[in-house]
N, C-alpha and C positions, 0 to 999 in steps of 0.2 A: 369182810367182803371176800368171798372165795371166787373161783372162776379162773379161767385161763388168763395169764399175764403175758403180754408181748412187750418186749423191751428193745428199743433201737439204741445202739450205742455208737458214738462217734469219736473223733480224735481227741476230744476233751477228756475222755475217760482214760486214755493212755498217756496223756501229757504229763501226768504226775509220776509216770514210770520212766520219764526221760525221753519219750518219743515225741518229736515236734510235729506241729500241724503246719499246713501250708500257709497259714496266716501269721506264724511266728516270725518276728524280726530276728535276723542273724542266724537262723537255722539253715538246714540243708535246703529246704524249699526256697528260701530267700535268695539263694545263689543261682536259681534256675527259673526260667519261665515255664509255667504249666504247659504251655503249648509245645515246648521242646521235649519234655520228659514224661508227660502224662496224656498223650494223645497218640492214636495210630499214625497220624501224619508225622509227628515228631520222631517216632520210631523208624518210619520209612526214611526220613531225612538223615538221621544220625543214630543208628542202632548202637554204636559204641558208647555214645553219651548216655543213652537210656539205660543200657546194661550197667554202666559204671554207677549211675545214680541209684539203681535198685540194688546193686551189689552193696553199696554203702548202707542203704536202708535195711537190707537183710542182715548185715553185720550188726547194726545198732539194735535191731529187734532181738537178735540172738542173745544179746547180753542184758536185755531188759527183764525185769521181774514184775509179776502182778502186784498192783497196789491194793490198798484196803477196799477200794470200790469193786475191783475185779473179784476179790475174795468174797465180799458181801453178796454179789450177784450169784456166785457159785453156791453160796449157802442158801440163798433164796430158791434157786433151782432145785436144790437137794431136798429142802424142807417144806416147800409150799405144797398143799394137798392136791393141787391140780397142775397142769402143764405151765411151765415158765419157758417161753420161747425167746432166746436171745438172737437178735438180728443185728449184725455188726457191719458198719461201714469200714471198720479198721481191718488192715491187712496183716497185722501182727498176730501172734498166737497166744496173747496174754489171757484171754478167756479160758482157753484150754489148759494153759499152765496153772491157772487157779483151780482147775477141776470142773469147769463147766463145759457145755457143748454149745456151739453157736453156728448160726447160718451166716456164712461169709458172702454177703451180696456183692462185694467189690473184689473178691478173690483173696489170694494169700501170697505173702512174700516167700512162703515155704514151697510154693508150687511153680512148676514150669509148664508152658503150654506150647504146642506146635501150632504155628499160624497156618500151616498147610493142611494137616489132617485132623487137628483138634485133640490129639492125644495129650494127656496130662501125666506128669511124673514129678517126684520130689525134686525141688531145685537144688543144685549144688550151691556151695557158699558163694561161688562166683560164676556168673554166666557171661558168655562172650558172643559177639556177632558170628553168624553162620554156624553156630553149634548145631549139631545134627539131632534130629528127633530120634529117640531110641526105637520108635515104632516104624515110621515110614522112611527114616533116614534123610528127610529133606533138611536143608540147612536153614531151618525156620523157627528155632527155639526163641521164645520170648517169656518174660515174666507172666505168670498167671494172675494178672491184675486187670481189673476193669478200668479202662481209661476213659477220660471225658469223650463223649460221643459214642460210647459203646453201651449196650444194654446190660444192666446188672444181672447177676446170677440169681436163680431160684425165685423169680418174681411170682410165679403162680403159687408156689408154696407159701410165700410171705403173704400174698393177698388173701389166701384161704385163712391163715391165722388171724389176720386183721379183721376179717369179717365175723369171727366168733370169739373174740377175746372180751373179757370183762374189764380189764385194765390195760391201757396202753401207756407206756412211759418212754420218753426220749431223754437220753443222758449224754451230755457232752457233745451235742450236735450243733452245727451252725445254723441250721434251718435254711440253707442257701443251695443245697445240692438236691436236685430232683432225680428220681422219683421219691427218695426217702423223705424229703420235706413234706410230701403230701400224705404220708402215712397217718398222721394225726387226724386229718380230715376223714380219711377212709374209716378209721377206727371209731371216730365220734359218730359218724353216720350209721354205724352198726350198733351204736348204743354203749360203747365203752366209756368208762371214766378215763380222762386223759391227764397225764402228769408230766411236767417238764422239770428236769433236774439239770441245772447248768450253772456255769460260772457267772453268766450274765444273761439278761433277757435277749431274745433273738427276734428276727424279723417275723417269726410265726408264733411268738409267745401268746398272742391273743387267741390263738386257736385252742389252747389248753385250758382245762378246768382249773388246774392247780399248778403251783410252781414252788420248787425248792431252788433258791439261788445261793451258790457258794461252791467251793472246791468239791470235786467228786469224792475225794477221800473223806470228806466230812458229811456231805448230804446223803450220799448213797447208803453208807452203813446205817445211818439213822433212819432212813426211809425203810430199808429192809427190816431193821429191828421192829419198827412200828407195824409193818405189814404182818410179820410173824407173830406179834403179840396182840394183833387186832386193834392197834391204836393209831393207824395211819391218818385217820381223819382228825386226830387231836394234835397232830404236829403243827407248829407254826409255819405258815406259808407266806412267801413274799408276794 
């Protein structure tokens, strides 16, 4: 089955590279409330805390390496006869480190954003409150991350791809964060075959035609191999 493939990736894809999700017990997210470190209101209350949190995440991401699932998706993007669009909720750069290109709908740890003028630039390894924007010089530098309550990036481009893809897959996503959780419905309404690859079933699993349940480093390479050899429909599905 040829045609454009759109793949949404979430935190479960990078978990096996050592980057925790905000549902992990004992990790970085477990020590902070989402409202304090991942909302505009939290940043306004305590920018030092938010910068410290993202400095730590940035340092963790800088030492992480792509796993077998990232590498398999890069191989699919390179070898599939038509477009393979990777849309990621992840803010690490592991897709790019694996040799792929991805649309970062939730921003990037590698980026800095001026809250005053909107200018973007590469983030230093550590950011601090009242750091000046290199363009307008306002003391308004923040991580270039889409926080809860903010609109994800590139939505028009993503919607366009969802409307004309032949296959839509979601990998390592919780199915709880919108608008990404609704992508499967939009793709299905446009006629795409929908596939979920995840460690466990999610709240939106019933919206998918097919399911691969297991670790991303296991199920994603097998799915990619099957696609590239024309045997995806013969794979066992949970």
